N, C-alpha and C positions, 0 to 999 in steps of 0.2 A: 504494500500500500504506500502510495506516495503522499507525503505530508507537505503542504505548502507552508510558507512562513507564518501566515495568519493563524494556522492551526497549531503551530509549534509555540508561539509566543505565550499563550496562557499557561502551558505546561512549564515553560521556562520560568515564568514569573512565580508560579507556585513553588517551584524548586528552590529558587533563590531566596524566597521570603521566609522559609522555614529554617530556624537555627537548630543547633545541636544542644540538647539539654542533658548534660551528663553523658550517659551512654545511650540515650534515646533521642528521637526526634518527635516533637509535639505535633499532633495532627489536629484536624478541625474539631474533633470531638473532645479533645483534651488540649486546648490550645496554649495554656499558660504555663510557663516554666518557672520553678522556684528551686534552686539548689539541687538540680539534677533530676527533678521529678516534674511530671506534667499532670495537669488537672484542669477543670473548668469552673471550680467554685471560687468563692470570695477569698478563701485562704491562699489561693494561688494567683488569682487575677487582680486583686487589689494592688494599686500602684506602688505601695510602700515596699513590697517584696518582689513583685512580678518582674521578670527580666525580659524586656522587649527583644533584645538581640538574640536570645536563645529560645524564644517562643515561636509558635507556629507562624505568626506574621508580626510585623512591627506594630500593628493595631490590635493585637490579641489582648494585651494587658488593658485593664480598665483605665480610662484617663483620670489624672489627678483632678480633683475638684477644689477650686480655690477657696481661700479663707472667707468666712463671713462672720461678722460680729455676733457673738452668742453668749448666753448665760445658761450653762447646763446644770440643772438641778437633778441629781440622780434619784430623787424621790418622785420625779415626774415621768410620764410616758415619753418615749422617743429619745431617751438619753443614752440607753445602752442596749446592746443585743449580743448574744453569742454569735460568733462568726458563721456558724452553721445555719443560722436563721437569717443571715444577711445575704439575700439572693439577688439583689439589684444594687447598682452603684448609685444609691440615693441617700444622702445624709439626712433627708427628712424622715427616713425609717429609723435611723439611729445615729447619734452624733459620735458615739464611741462603740467599738466592738472588741470583744476578746480576740486575741491573735491566735490562740492555740485550741486544739481539740484533743482530748477532753478539756473543758474549760474549768479553771479554778477561780473564776470571777462570777459574781452575781450581784444583784441589787437586793438589799434587805434593810429593813428599818430606815428607809429613806436615804441610804448611802450605798455606794458601790464598794464591795469588799473583794479584795484579791488575796487568795490563800496560798501559803506554802505548806505542802503536805509531804510526809515522808513516802518515798517510793523506792523500795529496795534499800540501798545504803545511802541514797541521796535524796534531796528534796526536789519536788516538782512544783513550780510556782505558776505565776500568771502574768500576762501582759495584756493591757487594754490600750487601744490606740485610736486616735481620731480618724474620722472618715473624710475630713477636709484637711487640706494642706495649709501651711502658713509659711509666708516668707516675710519675716519681720512682723513685729506686733508685740502685744502683751498677753501673757498667759498667767493667770492667778488661780490657784487651786487651794481648797480647804482640805487639808490632809492630816491623817494620823498614821504614823509609820507602824510597821509590824515587827520592828527589830528588838524584840524583848529577849533575844539570845544572841550571843556571838555567832557569826556566820550568816545571819539573816540580813539581806540587803533589800531595801525599798528604794524606789527611784521615781523621779518625775523628770521626764526628758523631752527635749525637742530635737529630733534627729532625722537625718536623711541617710538611710542605711546604704543606699547605692553609691552615694558620694563619700560618705563617712564624716559628714559635718554633724556636730552635736553640741548642745548646751544642756546642762543638767543640774539637778539637785539629787544627791544620794545620801541615804541614811544607812549607817552601818551598825551591826550588832555590837553591843558593848559601849556605845556612845549614844545616850538618850537625851543629851543636852544641847547638841549642835547638829547642823546638817552641812554636808560638804557641797561645794560648787566647783564645777569645772567646765571646760569647753575643749572641743577637738576640731581639727581641720583636716579633711581628707584622710581620715583614719590614722593620723599621727597621734598616737596615744601617749601624750606627754603628761604623766601623772604628777610631775613636779609643779604644775600650775594649779593644783587643788588649793582652795581656800575655804576654811570653815567659817560658819556664821557666828554671830554673837551667841552667848548662852541663852537658851529659852527653856521654858518649863517642859517637863518630860514629853518628848515627841511621840512616845508610844502610848501615852495616856490622854494627851490633850491634842485637840485640833489646832493647827496654826495655818495661816495663809502664806503660801509660798508663791512668790511672783518673779517672773522673768520679763524684763523690758528689753526687747531686741530691736534695734534699728540698724540702718546701714553704717552708722558711725560708732555704736557702742552697745554693750550688754550690761544691764544692771540687775543684780540679784537682791531680793528683799525677803525678809520674814516679818510678818505682821506689820507691813508698811515701813519697816526699818531697813534701809539699804545698807548692806555690809560689803558689797563688792561692785566695782565697775571696771570693765575692760574696754578700752577704746581701740577702735580698728587701727588708727594711725600708728599705734605702738606695736602692732603685730607684723609689721613689714619684715620680710625675710629676703635679704639681698641675694642669697644663694639660689633661691627659686624665683626671684623677681616677682614676688606675690605677697599679698597680705594674708597671713594665716588666721583668717577670721571667718567663722561659719556664715555663709551667705546663700546657701541653696534652699530651695523649697523643701519643707520638712513636715513631720507629723508629731503631734503631742502624744506622749504615752506615759502610762504608769505601770510599774511592775514590782514584783517581789520575787526574789530568787535566792538560791542556795550558794552563797559565796564561799562557804566553808568546804565545799566539795571541789573547789577549783584548784588551780596551781598554787604552789606554796606562797607566792607573793600575793595572789588574790585572797587566799585564806587568811594570811596575816592581816591584810588590810581590812577584811570583813570581820575580824575579831575572833578568828579560830573556827573550830568545827561547830555546827549547830548542836545544841543540847536538846536532842529529841525527848529525853526523859523529862525535860522541863514542861513541855506541852506538845501534843501531837500535831497541832496546826498553828501557824502564825498568820495573822491577818492584818493587812494594810487596808485603811478605809479612806475613801474620797467622798466628801459631801457634795462638792460643787466645783465647777471650773468656769471661769470667765475668760473669754478670748476676745481681744480687741485687735483687729487687723491693722496693719500699717496702711496709712491713708492712700499711698500710691498703688496698693495692691488690693484694696478692700472691694468686696462685692456687696450685694444686697444683704440686709440683715437676715440671719437664719430664722 
């Protein structure tokens, strides 16, 4: 059978659009690639994890939905959903979703709870992530950490996983009086830049408001409206790379609790040692609310 150029072109286009996902090639029925696996659900197709270059086509991953000013009360409908129930790319369905299945996150007593539970010799935690992206703006959350044992880490993060830009608050077991702040650029994990907050009342027993103000010029970290750290972009210039090492990519807001005690020796020491599972079988981080204000140049309509 003789094929003309017109009949060959669609076959060629389909072939070049499909990337290699680990040891497989994603097809039209499972178009989205994440870390070597293909599927079609939100866990694979949401833009914070989906890999366009390795998916069935460059358009297989769900598009990022831009920031909208919002006040998220986890006691109200539409604030949170398990990712298995998030079947459409619509932040109107849920402003935050759990990132993993099975999910150790839920809404109870008017707040979102993220649990760290023992699974074998390690802990299995939870991550909840926003369904809208943010590129500069203000994120303020009312949080109670779950770090009542060494090894337990709770986090509030603005991060782009694919680029490696991050701005964070991290609570570590063994320190219930402060929270740590840090930022990373392009996955350069410089832990020497960590700065602790002022002393506050027990972060595991009391809710505090943790806020990140992020603009193209600076980042400001605050606890209960008391700013304790400012990083200005102009001071992050690196002559060797001819760039400002300042997080500036579109990112997602997330909350997580995880077992730092089962990590590498350095991570374990930072996290306060091994988790004391005899102390309690489950550790819970709680989030009452999140307020997001978009940077004016990138803001969309109010959510």
